[in-house]
N, C-alpha and C positions, 0 to 999 in steps of 0.2 A: 695353635698346633701348626707346624710346617707341613708335615706329610705323614702318611701312614699307608701300610700295605696289609691286607687281610686275606687269609686262606682258611676256608671252612671244609672240614672232612665230615662226611655222614656215611655211616655204614661202611667205613673203610675206604670210601672214594672221595676224592676232592670234587665238591659240587659247586663251589663258588669262590672266586678270587676277585678282589677289588682293590683299587689303589686310589689315594686321595692326595691332593696337595702337591707341594714341590719337594724335590730331593735336595735342592740348594736354593735358598731365597735369593742369592746373588745372580744365579743364572736363570732361575725360573724353570729349570728342567723338571718335568713332571715325574712323580713317582709312578713306577709300574710294578707289576707282581714279581718281576725279576730284579728290581733294584736291590742292591746289597746294602744292608744296614749292619751296624754293630749290634749283634744279637747278645753279646756279653755273656751273662750267666746261664742263658739257655744252653750254652756249650757244656755246662756241667753234666746235663743229662746225657748228651752224646758221649762224653768221656766215660761216664759211668757205664754206658751200654757196652763200650769196648772192654772195660774191666770185667763185666759179666761174661763177655765172650771168653775171656781167659778162664773164668770160673767154670764155664761150660766145658771147656777143653781139659779141665783138670789141672791146669797150670797153677791156678790160685784157688782159694776159697775165701769166703768172707772173713775167715779167721786168720788169713795170712798176715804175719807181722809186716807193718809198714817200715820200709827202709829207705832212708834218704839222707844225704849229706846235710840237708837243711834242718833235720830233726835233732834235737838235743834232749835225750831221755836221761834224766838224772838217775844216779845209782839207786837201786831199790825201788824204782818206780815202774809201773806197768808200761809196756811198749804198745803204741796204738796198733790196731788191726784194720785191715781194709774196710770191713763193714762199718767200723767206727768213723773212718774218714768219710765214707759216702753218706752217712747219716748225721754228720756234724756232731759227733759225740767224743771227739778225741781231745777236747779241751783246747783246741787251736783257735786262732783269731782270723779276722777278715783282713788283716794288714798284709797286703801282698808285697809290700816293699821291705819288709823285715829281712834281715840277713839269716837269722836263725829262728827256728820254730820251737817253742817249748810247750809240749802237750801237758795236760793235767797228770798228776802223779798217779791217782787212782781212777781206773777206767772200767766201764764207760762213764764219761763225764755227762753232766746235764746238756741238753741241746744248746748249741751256740753256733749260729750260722758262720761258717769259717771257710773262706776261699783258700786258705793255706792248705787245707786237706787235699785240694785238687792239684796244688803245686807239688805236693809229696807224691800223689798219684802220678803226675806227669814224669817224675824221676823214676818211679817204679816201672812204669811202662817202657820208658826208654832203656833202662838197664835190662829188663827182662827180655825185650825183643831186639835189642841192639839197633833200633830205628828211632828216628825222631818221632815225637808224639804226633806231629802234623802228617808225616808220611804214613804212620800206622793208622790213623783215623781215616785218612783218605783211602787206604786200601781196604779197611774193615767196614766202613759205613758210607762215606761220600760217594765213592765210585760205584759200589754195588747198587746204591739207591738212586743213582743218576743225579746227585746233588753237585752239579758242575760249578755252581757259583758259591760254594761254601769253603771256608778255610779259616784256620786259626792264625794264619800268617797275615800280614798287612797286604791286602789285595791291590790290584791296579786301580787307579782312580776312575777309570771308565765304568760307568754304571753304579758308582759308589755314592750313597747318600751322605750329606754333610749333617753333622749334629748341630742342633740349635738350643740355646738356652736364653733366659731372660738376662738382660744386661747386668743386673745386680749380681746374679750368680756368676756370670762370666768374669766380671771384674774382680770380685772378691776371691774367687778360686783361681784366677789367672789362666783359666782354660780358654777364654776368648783369645782371638789373635791379637798380636802386639798393638795394632792400630787402635782396636777397641779399648784395650786396657790403658793405653797412653791417653786416649781421649777422656776416659773416666777419671783418671788421676788429674788431668789438666782442669776439668770441670770442678773437682773437688777443691783444688788449690785456688782457682779463681774465685770460687764462692767464699773461701776463707778470707782472701784479700779484699773481696767486696764488703764483707762484714767489718773488717778492720778500717777500711776507707770510710764507710758510712758512719763510723763512730770516732773519726779522727779528732773532731772538735772536742768531744767529751774527754778523750784520752789526753789531749793537750791541756785541758783544764784540770788535769789530775784527779778527776773524779773517776778513779779507776774501778771502784766497785760497781758503780752504775754503768760504766762502759762494759765491763765484763758480763754483767747481767743482760744487757742489751745484745751483746755479741752472742751469748749462749742462746737467747731467745730467737734471734735472727738466724743463726746457724741451724738451730733445731727445725725451724720452719723451712729453711732451704733444703735441709737433709731430707725432710719428709716429702718435699716436692721432687727432689732428685731420685729418691727411692721409688716414688710412684711412677715416674717416667721410666725408671729402670725396669720395673716390673712389666711395663707395657711395651717396651722395645725388645725385640728378639734379635740375637746376634748369633753368627756361626761360631763354632769352636773347632780347635785343632783336634785331630784324632788322638784319643787316649791310648788306644791299643796298637802299639808299634812293635811289641814282642810277642812271641808265641806263648800264651799263658792259658792253659786249659780252663781256669775258672772265670776268664773274663774276656778273652780276645776273639771269640767266635764271630766271624763275619758271614752272613747268610741272607738269603732272600725269602720272602714269604712262600713262594712256590717250592723252594728247596726244603724249607722246614716242614712244609705240608707233607713232603714225601717221607720225612723222618717221623712225623706224627702218624702216618699210615703204617709205618713199621711198628710203632708202639702199640697200635690197636690190633694190628693183624701181622704178627711178626713172621718174617722170612729168614732173617739173618741168625736169629736165635730160636731155640725151642720155646714154645710158650711157657713151660715151667721155669726156664731160665729168665725169661722176661718178667715173669711174676715176682722174681726176687727184687726187681726194681720197685714194684708196687707194694711189697710186703712191709707192713709197719715195723719200723725199728725202734722208734722213740715217740712218745706223746709230747706234743709242743704246747698243748693247751688251746682252749677256745675252739675246739672242734678240728684243730690242725694236728697233723703228725708228719713224720718223715720216713720215707722208705730208704732203700739202698741207692740213693741218687736223685730222688725227686720228692717234691712236697705232696702231701695227702690232705685233701680238704673233705672232711666228713661233717662239716658244720651244717650242711643241707644234703638232701638226697636227690639224685644218686651221688655217690662218692666220686670225686674227681681228683686228678693228679696234675700238678702244675710246677712250673718254674718261671720266675720273672727274669728279665735281663735289663741291667741298668748300668750304663756308662755315661759320662758327661755328654749330654746332648742326645742321648738315645734311651728309649724305654720300650720294653717289649714284654710279651707274655705268651706262653704256651700252656694250653689246658687240654687234658686228655680224659675222655670218659670211655674206657675200654669195653664196658659191657654192651653199649650200643654201637661201638666202633666210631665214636664221634670225637672230634678234636678241633681246636682252633689255634691259629697263629696270628698274632697282632704285633706288627713292628712299627715304631714311630721314631722320627728323628727330632723329638722335642723332649726337653728335660729341665732341670734346674728347680728353682723355688716354686714354679708353677705346680709341681706335684704336691706341694704342701699347702700353698695358700689358695689354690683354685682347683677344687676337686672335679670341675667339669671340663677344663681345658688342658690340664696336666696330662702328659703323654701316658703314664702308667694308669692313671685313673680312667682316661678315655679307653685304654686297652681293656680294662675290667668291664666297663659298661658295654662295649662292643661284644665281648665274650659272653656276658650274661644274657644279652639280648639274642645272640645267635644260637647259643646252646639251650636257652630256657632254664638256666641254673643260676641261682643267686649266690655263687661261691664267694668266699673271702679272698682267696688267692693272694694273701698279703700278710706279712709278719708284723707290719707296723700297727 
Protein backbone atom coordinates (compact mmCIF):
# COMPACT_ATOMS: atom_id res chain seq x y z
CA UNK A 1 0.00 0.00 0.00
CA UNK A 2 1.33 3.45 -0.94
CA UNK A 3 -0.70 5.69 1.39
CA UNK A 4 -3.95 6.14 3.28
CA UNK A 5 -5.88 8.77 5.21
CA UNK A 6 -8.43 7.93 7.92
CA UNK A 7 -10.99 10.04 9.78
CA UNK A 8 -13.15 8.70 12.61
CA UNK A 9 -16.41 10.24 13.87
CA UNK A 10 -17.77 9.38 17.32
CA UNK A 11 -21.05 10.73 18.60
CA UNK A 12 -21.20 13.17 15.71
CA UNK A 13 -17.71 14.60 16.36
CA UNK A 14 -14.45 13.98 14.53
CA UNK A 15 -12.28 12.40 17.23
CA UNK A 16 -9.35 11.02 15.27
CA UNK A 17 -7.60 11.59 11.95
CA UNK A 18 -4.45 9.88 10.80
CA UNK A 19 -2.43 9.55 7.61
CA UNK A 20 0.05 6.95 6.44
CA UNK A 21 2.51 6.45 3.62
CA UNK A 22 3.14 8.58 0.56
CA UNK A 23 0.85 10.48 -1.78
CA UNK A 24 3.20 9.74 -4.71
CA UNK A 25 5.95 7.14 -4.60
CA UNK A 26 8.02 9.15 -7.10
CA UNK A 27 8.20 12.31 -5.00
CA UNK A 28 7.87 10.68 -1.59
CA UNK A 29 5.45 13.42 -0.45
CA UNK A 30 3.61 12.18 2.66
CA UNK A 31 -0.14 11.74 2.88
CA UNK A 32 -1.94 14.15 5.23
CA UNK A 33 -5.55 14.32 6.35
CA UNK A 34 -6.10 17.05 3.74
CA UNK A 35 -4.51 15.12 0.83
CA UNK A 36 -7.03 14.86 -1.99
CA UNK A 37 -7.80 11.34 -3.26
CA UNK A 38 -10.13 10.09 -5.97
CA UNK A 39 -13.05 9.16 -3.73
CA UNK A 40 -14.88 7.83 -6.80
CA UNK A 41 -18.25 6.22 -6.01
CA UNK A 42 -18.45 7.74 -2.54
CA UNK A 43 -19.68 10.71 -4.58
CA UNK A 44 -22.87 8.76 -5.30
CA UNK A 45 -24.00 9.34 -1.70
CA UNK A 46 -23.29 13.08 -1.92
CA UNK A 47 -25.25 13.35 -5.17
CA UNK A 48 -28.15 11.37 -3.69
CA UNK A 49 -28.19 13.79 -0.75
CA UNK A 50 -28.69 16.69 -3.15
CA UNK A 51 -31.48 14.79 -4.92
CA UNK A 52 -33.18 14.32 -1.54
CA UNK A 53 -32.88 18.05 -0.90
CA UNK A 54 -35.07 18.59 -3.98
CA UNK A 55 -37.46 15.96 -2.62
CA UNK A 56 -37.65 17.85 0.68
CA UNK A 57 -38.45 21.08 -1.17
CA UNK A 58 -41.28 19.39 -3.08
CA UNK A 59 -39.57 19.77 -6.46
CA UNK A 60 -39.21 16.02 -6.82
CA UNK A 61 -40.38 12.81 -5.17
CA UNK A 62 -38.85 9.35 -5.28
CA UNK A 63 -41.54 8.58 -7.84
CA UNK A 64 -40.49 11.38 -10.21
CA UNK A 65 -39.92 9.95 -13.73
CA UNK A 66 -36.27 9.93 -14.80
CA UNK A 67 -35.69 12.08 -17.87
CA UNK A 68 -32.44 12.19 -19.83
CA UNK A 69 -31.36 12.26 -23.45
CA UNK A 70 -29.20 9.22 -22.60
CA UNK A 71 -32.22 7.07 -21.68
CA UNK A 72 -33.92 4.98 -24.35
CA UNK A 73 -37.21 3.66 -22.99
CA UNK A 74 -38.84 1.32 -25.50
CA UNK A 75 -42.48 1.75 -26.38
CA UNK A 76 -44.77 0.00 -23.92
CA UNK A 77 -42.06 -0.25 -21.25
CA UNK A 78 -41.97 1.36 -17.81
CA UNK A 79 -40.08 4.62 -17.37
CA UNK A 80 -37.51 4.58 -14.53
CA UNK A 81 -38.24 6.59 -11.39
CA UNK A 82 -35.85 8.61 -9.26
CA UNK A 83 -36.04 6.12 -6.38
CA UNK A 84 -35.20 3.27 -8.75
CA UNK A 85 -32.09 5.09 -9.97
CA UNK A 86 -30.91 5.71 -6.41
CA UNK A 87 -31.46 2.09 -5.36
CA UNK A 88 -29.98 0.49 -8.53
CA UNK A 89 -33.32 -0.99 -9.61
CA UNK A 90 -33.72 0.62 -13.04
CA UNK A 91 -32.09 -2.23 -14.94
CA UNK A 92 -29.20 -0.04 -16.06
CA UNK A 93 -25.52 -1.05 -16.07
CA UNK A 94 -22.22 0.20 -14.69
CA UNK A 95 -20.83 1.00 -18.16
CA UNK A 96 -20.22 4.74 -17.95
CA UNK A 97 -18.85 4.93 -21.51
CA UNK A 98 -22.07 3.87 -23.24
CA UNK A 99 -23.74 6.46 -25.44
CA UNK A 100 -27.29 5.33 -24.68
CA UNK A 101 -28.76 3.67 -21.59
CA UNK A 102 -31.45 1.00 -21.96
CA UNK A 103 -33.37 0.33 -18.72
CA UNK A 104 -35.32 -2.84 -18.02
CA UNK A 105 -38.77 -2.94 -19.56
CA UNK A 106 -40.59 -3.92 -16.37
CA UNK A 107 -39.66 -1.95 -13.26
CA UNK A 108 -38.53 -2.04 -10.56
CA UNK A 109 -35.87 -4.43 -11.82
CA UNK A 110 -33.77 -6.67 -9.56
CA UNK A 111 -30.81 -4.96 -7.90
CA UNK A 112 -27.86 -4.38 -10.25
CA UNK A 113 -25.17 -1.89 -9.24
CA UNK A 114 -25.39 0.75 -11.96
CA UNK A 115 -23.38 3.94 -12.24
CA UNK A 116 -25.46 4.88 -15.28
CA UNK A 117 -28.28 5.82 -12.92
CA UNK A 118 -26.13 8.64 -11.52
CA UNK A 119 -25.36 9.96 -15.00
CA UNK A 120 -29.11 10.14 -15.57
CA UNK A 121 -29.42 11.89 -12.19
CA UNK A 122 -26.71 14.33 -13.27
CA UNK A 123 -28.75 15.24 -16.36
CA UNK A 124 -31.91 15.61 -14.27
CA UNK A 125 -30.22 17.91 -11.74
CA UNK A 126 -28.72 20.11 -14.42
CA UNK A 127 -31.98 20.45 -16.35
CA UNK A 128 -34.04 21.05 -13.20
CA UNK A 129 -31.76 23.72 -11.72
CA UNK A 130 -30.17 25.17 -14.89
CA UNK A 131 -26.78 24.77 -13.16
CA UNK A 132 -23.91 22.41 -13.64
CA UNK A 133 -23.94 19.45 -11.25
CA UNK A 134 -20.58 20.61 -9.88
CA UNK A 135 -21.84 24.12 -9.07
CA UNK A 136 -25.09 22.79 -7.61
CA UNK A 137 -23.33 20.38 -5.23
CA UNK A 138 -20.79 23.03 -4.27
CA UNK A 139 -23.70 25.31 -3.29
CA UNK A 140 -25.81 22.64 -1.59
CA UNK A 141 -23.22 20.52 0.24
CA UNK A 142 -19.54 21.37 -0.10
CA UNK A 143 -19.62 25.07 0.84
CA UNK A 144 -22.17 24.81 3.67
CA UNK A 145 -20.17 21.98 5.24
CA UNK A 146 -16.78 23.62 4.70
CA UNK A 147 -15.62 20.89 2.31
CA UNK A 148 -13.13 23.18 0.60
CA UNK A 149 -11.03 20.43 -0.98
CA UNK A 150 -13.91 18.51 -2.56
CA UNK A 151 -14.94 18.61 -6.21
CA UNK A 152 -16.28 16.40 -8.99
CA UNK A 153 -14.08 18.30 -11.44
CA UNK A 154 -10.39 17.57 -11.94
CA UNK A 155 -8.59 19.46 -9.15
CA UNK A 156 -5.25 21.23 -9.27
CA UNK A 157 -2.29 18.88 -8.78
CA UNK A 158 -1.24 20.58 -5.54
CA UNK A 159 -2.06 18.25 -2.66
CA UNK A 160 -3.49 15.60 -5.01
CA UNK A 161 -2.54 11.97 -4.39
CA UNK A 162 -1.37 9.78 -7.26
CA UNK A 163 -3.00 6.41 -7.73
CA UNK A 164 -0.84 3.28 -7.68
CA UNK A 165 -1.42 -0.24 -8.98
CA UNK A 166 0.70 -3.34 -9.35
CA UNK A 167 2.60 -3.37 -12.65
CA UNK A 168 0.57 -6.32 -14.03
CA UNK A 169 -2.68 -4.39 -13.71
CA UNK A 170 -1.06 -1.18 -15.00
CA UNK A 171 0.28 -2.83 -18.17
CA UNK A 172 -2.79 -4.95 -18.96
CA UNK A 173 -5.27 -2.10 -18.37
CA UNK A 174 -3.06 0.55 -19.99
CA UNK A 175 -3.66 2.78 -16.98
CA UNK A 176 0.03 3.08 -16.10
CA UNK A 177 1.99 5.90 -17.73
CA UNK A 178 3.39 5.31 -21.22
CA UNK A 179 6.90 4.57 -19.97
CA UNK A 180 5.74 1.70 -17.75
CA UNK A 181 3.52 0.20 -20.46
CA UNK A 182 6.34 0.48 -23.02
CA UNK A 183 8.77 -1.19 -20.61
CA UNK A 184 6.31 -4.04 -20.03
CA UNK A 185 5.87 -4.60 -23.77
CA UNK A 186 9.64 -4.55 -24.35
CA UNK A 187 10.23 -7.11 -21.57
CA UNK A 188 7.59 -9.44 -23.04
CA UNK A 189 9.03 -9.16 -26.56
CA UNK A 190 12.58 -9.72 -25.33
CA UNK A 191 11.51 -12.82 -23.42
CA UNK A 192 9.87 -14.24 -26.57
CA UNK A 193 13.03 -13.53 -28.59
CA UNK A 194 15.14 -15.14 -25.85
CA UNK A 195 13.07 -18.32 -26.01
CA UNK A 196 13.43 -18.47 -29.79
CA UNK A 197 17.17 -17.81 -29.62
CA UNK A 198 17.71 -20.47 -26.95
CA UNK A 199 16.08 -23.06 -29.21
CA UNK A 200 17.58 -21.92 -32.51
CA UNK A 201 19.63 -25.12 -32.95
CA UNK A 202 16.58 -27.33 -32.49
CA UNK A 203 14.59 -25.22 -34.95
CA UNK A 204 17.41 -25.40 -37.53
CA UNK A 205 17.47 -29.18 -37.13
CA UNK A 206 13.78 -29.10 -38.13
CA UNK A 207 12.70 -30.76 -34.92
CA UNK A 208 9.90 -28.24 -34.82
CA UNK A 209 7.60 -30.13 -32.46
CA UNK A 210 10.31 -30.49 -29.85
CA UNK A 211 11.32 -26.85 -30.26
CA UNK A 212 7.75 -25.62 -29.88
CA UNK A 213 7.29 -27.70 -26.72
CA UNK A 214 10.50 -26.30 -25.24
CA UNK A 215 9.55 -22.75 -26.18
CA UNK A 216 6.12 -23.14 -24.58
CA UNK A 217 7.66 -24.51 -21.38
CA UNK A 218 10.33 -21.81 -21.23
CA UNK A 219 7.89 -19.04 -22.04
CA UNK A 220 5.50 -20.34 -19.40
CA UNK A 221 8.27 -20.28 -16.80
CA UNK A 222 9.32 -16.78 -17.84
CA UNK A 223 5.71 -15.61 -17.79
CA UNK A 224 5.28 -16.84 -14.22
CA UNK A 225 8.46 -15.03 -13.19
CA UNK A 226 7.37 -11.82 -14.93
CA UNK A 227 3.90 -11.94 -13.39
CA UNK A 228 5.39 -12.51 -9.94
CA UNK A 229 7.66 -9.51 -10.38
CA UNK A 230 4.74 -7.50 -11.76
CA UNK A 231 2.64 -8.15 -8.68
CA UNK A 232 5.52 -7.09 -6.43
CA UNK A 233 6.25 -3.84 -8.28
CA UNK A 234 3.91 -0.90 -7.75
CA UNK A 235 3.60 1.78 -10.43
CA UNK A 236 1.78 5.14 -10.58
CA UNK A 237 -1.21 5.52 -12.90
CA UNK A 238 -2.74 8.39 -14.81
CA UNK A 239 -5.90 9.95 -13.37
CA UNK A 240 -9.03 8.25 -14.67
CA UNK A 241 -11.49 10.99 -13.66
CA UNK A 242 -10.99 13.88 -16.08
CA UNK A 243 -14.66 14.71 -16.58
CA UNK A 244 -17.37 15.69 -14.11
CA UNK A 245 -19.21 12.41 -13.54
CA UNK A 246 -21.41 12.10 -10.47
CA UNK A 247 -20.97 8.30 -10.20
CA UNK A 248 -17.18 8.28 -10.26
CA UNK A 249 -15.26 11.58 -10.30
CA UNK A 250 -15.50 12.86 -6.73
CA UNK A 251 -12.14 14.10 -5.44
CA UNK A 252 -12.01 14.69 -1.70
CA UNK A 253 -9.91 14.41 1.44
CA UNK A 254 -10.49 12.40 4.61
CA UNK A 255 -11.18 15.50 6.69
CA UNK A 256 -13.67 16.82 4.11
CA UNK A 257 -15.55 13.52 3.92
CA UNK A 258 -15.58 13.37 7.72
CA UNK A 259 -17.61 16.61 7.61
CA UNK A 260 -20.05 14.95 5.23
CA UNK A 261 -20.20 11.88 7.50
CA UNK A 262 -21.06 14.21 10.40
CA UNK A 263 -23.92 15.57 8.30
CA UNK A 264 -25.20 12.05 7.67
CA UNK A 265 -25.31 11.15 11.37
CA UNK A 266 -26.46 14.58 12.65
CA UNK A 267 -28.15 16.29 9.66
CA UNK A 268 -28.26 20.08 9.38
CA UNK A 269 -28.82 20.58 5.67
CA UNK A 270 -31.86 18.29 5.54
CA UNK A 271 -34.58 17.45 8.02
CA UNK A 272 -33.89 14.14 9.80
CA UNK A 273 -36.93 12.53 8.19
CA UNK A 274 -35.60 13.46 4.73
CA UNK A 275 -32.16 12.12 5.59
CA UNK A 276 -33.86 8.92 6.71
CA UNK A 277 -35.03 8.33 3.12
CA UNK A 278 -31.38 7.72 2.27
CA UNK A 279 -31.25 4.95 4.86
CA UNK A 280 -34.69 3.43 4.23
CA UNK A 281 -34.42 -0.01 2.60
CA UNK A 282 -35.59 -0.01 -1.02
CA UNK A 283 -34.36 -3.44 -2.13
CA UNK A 284 -32.90 -6.57 -0.53
CA UNK A 285 -29.54 -7.50 -2.05
CA UNK A 286 -29.02 -10.77 -0.16
CA UNK A 287 -26.41 -11.94 2.31
CA UNK A 288 -27.55 -9.41 4.90
CA UNK A 289 -27.18 -6.49 2.50
CA UNK A 290 -29.80 -4.10 1.16
CA UNK A 291 -29.82 -0.71 -0.56
CA UNK A 292 -31.49 2.54 0.37
CA UNK A 293 -32.14 5.63 -1.74
CA UNK A 294 -28.48 6.19 -2.49
CA UNK A 295 -26.42 4.14 -0.01
CA UNK A 296 -25.73 0.50 0.86
CA UNK A 297 -27.24 -1.07 4.00
CA UNK A 298 -25.36 -3.78 5.90
CA UNK A 299 -27.48 -5.65 8.43
CA UNK A 300 -25.33 -8.79 8.31
CA UNK A 301 -24.25 -7.91 11.86
CA UNK A 302 -25.61 -5.61 14.56
CA UNK A 303 -25.81 -2.64 14.62
CA UNK A 304 -26.94 -1.90 11.07
CA UNK A 305 -24.47 0.25 9.16
CA UNK A 306 -24.68 2.23 5.93
CA UNK A 307 -21.83 2.26 3.46
CA UNK A 308 -20.44 3.10 0.06
CA UNK A 309 -17.15 2.08 -1.49
CA UNK A 310 -15.05 4.16 -3.87
CA UNK A 311 -12.97 2.48 -6.57
CA UNK A 312 -11.06 4.07 -9.43
CA UNK A 313 -7.83 2.77 -11.00
CA UNK A 314 -5.18 3.23 -8.31
CA UNK A 315 -7.63 4.35 -5.61
CA UNK A 316 -9.81 2.49 -3.11
CA UNK A 317 -11.94 4.05 -0.38
CA UNK A 318 -14.75 3.34 2.05
CA UNK A 319 -17.37 5.37 3.91
CA UNK A 320 -19.28 3.66 6.75
CA UNK A 321 -21.96 5.35 8.87
CA UNK A 322 -23.71 4.11 12.03
CA UNK A 323 -26.30 6.83 12.71
CA UNK A 324 -27.77 5.44 15.95
CA UNK A 325 -24.53 6.08 17.83
CA UNK A 326 -23.49 8.96 15.60
CA UNK A 327 -20.38 7.08 14.46
CA UNK A 328 -18.73 6.99 11.06
CA UNK A 329 -15.39 6.34 9.40
CA UNK A 330 -13.74 7.41 6.16
CA UNK A 331 -10.75 5.51 4.75
CA UNK A 332 -9.09 6.67 1.51
CA UNK A 333 -6.16 4.88 -0.13
CA UNK A 334 -4.13 5.39 -3.28
CA UNK A 335 -3.59 1.68 -3.95
CA UNK A 336 -5.57 -0.62 -6.23
CA UNK A 337 -5.27 -3.20 -8.99
CA UNK A 338 -5.00 -6.98 -8.62
CA UNK A 339 -3.84 -6.54 -5.02
CA UNK A 340 -7.46 -6.28 -3.93
CA UNK A 341 -8.12 -9.74 -5.36
CA UNK A 342 -4.92 -11.71 -4.76
CA UNK A 343 -3.80 -10.25 -1.42
CA UNK A 344 -6.59 -9.51 1.02
CA UNK A 345 -4.21 -8.03 3.59
CA UNK A 346 -2.47 -5.32 1.55
CA UNK A 347 -5.07 -4.45 -1.13
CA UNK A 348 -6.44 -0.93 -0.67
CA UNK A 349 -10.13 -1.77 -0.24
CA UNK A 350 -9.52 -4.79 1.95
CA UNK A 351 -7.23 -2.71 4.16
CA UNK A 352 -9.95 -0.05 4.36
CA UNK A 353 -12.47 -2.64 5.59
CA UNK A 354 -10.06 -3.94 8.21
CA UNK A 355 -9.44 -0.42 9.55
CA UNK A 356 -13.18 0.33 9.63
CA UNK A 357 -13.95 -2.90 11.47
CA UNK A 358 -11.31 -2.23 14.11
CA UNK A 359 -12.25 1.44 14.58
CA UNK A 360 -16.03 0.92 14.76
CA UNK A 361 -15.96 -2.48 16.46
CA UNK A 362 -18.36 -3.80 13.81
CA UNK A 363 -17.58 -6.76 11.53
CA UNK A 364 -19.55 -5.47 8.57
CA UNK A 365 -19.35 -6.92 5.05
CA UNK A 366 -19.44 -3.59 3.17
CA UNK A 367 -18.79 -5.38 -0.09
CA UNK A 368 -20.86 -6.79 -2.94
CA UNK A 369 -18.09 -9.13 -4.11
